[in-house]
N, C-alpha and C positions, 0 to 999 in steps of 0.2 A: 674203712669202714666207717660209719655214720647212723646215726642213731635218731628215729625220728619220734617225738612223744606226741600222741595226742589223747589230750583233758579232759576233753567230755566221756573217752572213754574209756580211759587210762590202758588203752593197748600200746606195747611199743614195737617199733619195727626197726628193723635192720636193713639197710642197702648201701649199695658200694657207693663212691662218691660220683662216679660217673653217671649213673642212674638218679642219683639223688639231683646233678646239672641238667639231665635231660626233663627230669619233669617238671622241675625249676622255669626252664625255659617254654616247655609246652605251656606253660599256666600264662604266661605273660605272651604268648602270642595269641593265645585265647583269649585273654581278655583285650588286647590291641583291635582284635576282628569284632569285636563286640562295640566300640564307640561311634558307632559312623551314627550321625543324627537319628535319634528317632526312628532307630532298626531300616531305614531307609525307607520307612513306613510301609511296606512288606510290598512296595513297587519296583524296586529295585535290586541291584546287589551291593556289596558294598567294598571298595575296593583297597588299594594302597593310600598311603597319610591318612586314610577314614573318611576317602569319599565315595560316594552314591553315585551309582552309574545305573540312572534312570531305565525303566523297561522303554522297549520302541513300541512301533505300531507295526503291521507288517509290510507298509511300505519302507521303512526305516525311520523314518519321523519318529522324535521323541513324542511319548504317551503320557509321561509324567515330567513334570518339572519340582523345582525350589530346589534346596541344599538338602530336602531329606524327601525329595519325589512325593511330597504330600499333595500337588497341586496337579491336577487336569490340565491337558493343552488341547486346543480347537485346531479343528480342520483348517489345511490351508489352501490355498489358491493364490493365481497372479493376481498382485499386489493396481487395486484402480489407480491409487496414487501412492509414489516413492519417486526417491531422490534419486534422477538419473547416476549409475556409475562408468555409461558408457555409453556408446551408439547404439541405441535402441534396444540402450539394458535397462527401463526405467519399470520393470515389474516383477517385481522379484516374488517367490514364492511364500506368501506369510498367514498369520493366524487372521481369518474370517475377512482375508483379501482387503484390510485396512479399511472395512465398509463394515465394522461391527465390533463388536465386544467378546471378550472368550470366560464364559462363567469359569472359574475354577475350580468349581464344585462338578459340575455335570459334566465339563466338557464340551460345550456346547455354546454355540455365536448365537448373540443375537443381534440383529440387524439392524442398522441402523435404516428410516422411512424410505422406501424404494429397492430396498436390496432386496435378496431371497436367496435361497442352497442350505447345502449345510454348512457352508465356508462363506459365505455372502458371494459366492463369486459370479450372480448376476444380477439384474435390473428383475423389475416384476412388469408387466405389461401394463398401466392405466384399467386401473376398474375391473381388471380379469376380463378386459372386452366384455363389456355388458352382457356378461351370456349368450352373445350375438357373433361371437368369432373364435379363433384360435392364437395362441403366444406362441412364434415361434421364433429362434433365434436369433440372429445374421443369416448363420451359414444354411439352416432351410430355408430361410426367406431365398436365398440366394439359390439353392437346388430347386425352389419351387419355380423360380424366372428361367430355371435350364441355365446359373451362373453358377462360378465354384469360387468360393467364400471358405475356406475352411483354414490358411495357413496364419492368417493374422491374432494377436495375442489376446481380441474381442471376439473371435466369432464364435465364440459359447456364451459369450456375457450379455451381450447387449440382445436385447428381446421387442418385437413389435407385434400390433393386433394384425390378422388377417381376417378381415371381418365376411361374415358370410353375408350370400347375394342379397341387394335387398338394404345392407347396413354403411355406413363409414363412418370415421371418423378415426380419431387418434385410441379411443376406447369403443370404438363399434357401437355408437350411442345413437346416431342420427340415424332415422328412419326413411330413405332415400326415396324419392316421386317419380312417377310414373314419366318417361320422356321419352320423343319421338321425333320426327321430322318436322323442322317447322312449316309452317303453312303457306309462309312468304318467302321458303326456298334460302332461305338463311341459314344461320348458325344453330343450330340444334342438336340433338343426344350426339351426334357422330363428331362434336367440338366439346363435350364432358356439359353440355348446358341441358340442367335441369327445368322440365317442363316446355320442354319443346323451343325453350327457349321465347318465350313468350309467358311467362310466369313464373312467381316466387315459391319455391318448397318450401314449406312449414315441416323443418325435418321431426319435429316431437310428433306429429302424425302421419309425415309421408302420402300427405294431401297438397294437392297443388291450387297457388293463389293466381287465377291468370288475371294477364293483364286487362284495362279496360278493351274490350272490342273483341275480346279472343274466352270459349269456351272445349269444355270436355275434359276429361280427370288428367290428360299431359296437354290441355290449353294446346290442343290439334285444330281447333276449329277458327274459323274467323266469323264473326258476326257480319251479316249483310244488312245495311240498312237499303228499307226500302222507300 
């Protein structure tokens, strides 16, 4: 048997050598398990070789990173730009889609200009369509035209404005002018011409400035010379 002495309490304890060996080994195991850096910051589990395994997001991606799991990760999406690894393999899933920086404290993406979304995964419509339209993805734009565009990598990434009736332009900021049939039977509104093909449209006001010899809100009348 072996005798253990605890000076602070002056207590003597006698135990068998095997029991003493077991207690000693258990103490070393407990000490070894406590050496993961920073205790994995409470965001991971401590494993073999004092290495942290950080907790995961519901989708399986790591929720935390760094050797002590102290830094947040950010949402991922298909990269806008990356090095191609094979044919049709140039858009891996990466943090902030390679169009933003990850805030390691909050786990949120700080997107570059003209990119938006929790992972900077889509572009933005210019001027928010000037409050005269809706911002649609390419998939939505195709569906609106009774077409299908849902398999390409950018189907839900590039966006564009669908302007309200009476507005046009990439940001729907231009106010259309009235137009009709050309009074001289030339190309009028049927060919996409403003002001019936007999004037210039002021897109700021939506009013026609008719050429000399024509008048009307749509420049649809010809001046008759007497």
